N, C-alpha and C positions, 0 to 999 in steps of 0.2 A: 621770533613771530614773523620776521622778512618772511623767511622759507615757507610758512604755513601759507602767508596771502600769497606770495609767489605761485607757490604749486596751486590755490585756488582759483587762482586769476589765470594760469596756463591750463588748468580743466577747463574754465569757462570759454575761454579761447579757442579751445581744441573742439569743444561743442557746439559755437558759434560756427566755427568754419565746415563742421560735420554738416550741419544743419543746412547749410549753405551748398553744398558738396552732394548733399545724401542724391540727389538725383544724377550725378556724373560718377557715382558709387555702385557696381556691381552688385545684384543682391548677395552674392555670396561672401563679398567683404560687408556688405551692411551688415549681416549675421554676424563674421566674425567679430564687427566692431563694437555692435551690441553685446556678445558675449563677455569681449574682454572688459568693458565696462562693469558689467554685472559681477565678474569676476572679482574687478578690483575693488567695488561696493564691498563684495563678501569678507574679503582678507581684510579691510577696513573693520567692516562691525566685529568681526573675529577678536581685533585687537580691542575695540571697547568693552568687548564682553570678556574677554580674557582679566581685564585690569580691573571693570566695573560691577558687573555682574557675578562671575565664577570666584573672581580676587585669586586666580592662580598665579598671576603678575603682578607684580608691584604696581603700584599705581602711579602714572605719571601724568600729569595736568596736560603737560605741553604734546604728548603724544596723543591721549583721548581727544583734544583740541584739533588737531593736525588732521586726525582721522575724521571726525565728526565733518570738520570745515570738506573734507574730500568728502563723505557724501552727500553733502549739500551741493558741492559744486558739480559732483553727475546728475545729480538729480534734477538740476536745474540748466542741464546743458544743453537738452532740445535732442535727447537720444530717440525719443519717437521719429525722429524722422529718417531711424534706420528701420524702420518697419514699413520700408517700401514694396511695390508690388513686387512678387516673386518672393517673398522672404517666408511666407506661412508655409514654407517648404521645405526641405532638405534640398540643397544647392551644392553641386560638385561634391568637394569633400566635406562642407559644412553640414553638421546634424543639428537641426532646432529643435526644440520642445514647446517651442510656442504653438497652442492649439489656432488652428483656422478660426475656430469663430472669434478670435478675438478682435480680427479683421472686418467683422460684422457689428462691433460692438465699441466703435471708437469713443463714442459719447461717456461710456461706462469709464473706458481705460483712461479716457481726459482726466476723467473726476478722482481715478485713483493716482492720475499722476499728479495732479494737483494736490491730494494730500498727502503724495509721498515729498513733493517739494517743502509743504508746511511742515508736516513732521521731522525734514532734516535739518530746515530750520531753526527746529525748535531744541533739535540734540547739539546743534553749534550751540545756540546759546546757552544751554544747558552746560556744556564743556568747557564754554569760555570761562564761566564763572565758578567753575570747581566745584559747584554741590553735587555729589555724589548721589544723591539721594533723588534731584531733579533730573541727573543724565539716567539713572535705570527708568524712571519715569518715560521720559522722551525716547531713551533706546527701547522701550517696549511697543511704543507707540510706533515707533519707523517699523518695528518688525512686523508687527499684527498688519499696517501697511502693506508691507511686502507679502505677508501671507495671503492678503486680502486678494492681491493680482497672483499671485503661483496658484490659489485653490482655482479659481476660475479660467486663468488662461495659460497655465503650463502645465504640458504634459509630463508624466511619473516619469 
């Protein structure tokens, strides 16, 4: 349990430092950092999916809780600061799939982000309880929230 809390705290501190330093980070590095964050979220979603949804891997509450806590920590880390000017297009060797219109719709993006914060928090709570039915519901809500942003603001 300590390692889960330490990991969540580390992710939150990293998010705070990234938010504070985003202006000092090049557009290329902002793209790199946000892609890394989303990749790590995807990997953790996959761990939960394998154990609770597909049941292709034996259920381990500690692993599912750690993955859910990680998702919540990243969702609440301030990654929005990594969408600075110049990150709406490919920069250097970084290819972004963000649609430029996202940068014209920050109110909508903020609402989706708030929903992601909410749904990942619910998933973390469900995972802590060990109630697999509740985890499935919360996992679906997180997935739908991710999809709502991808459908609007992510290039195929």
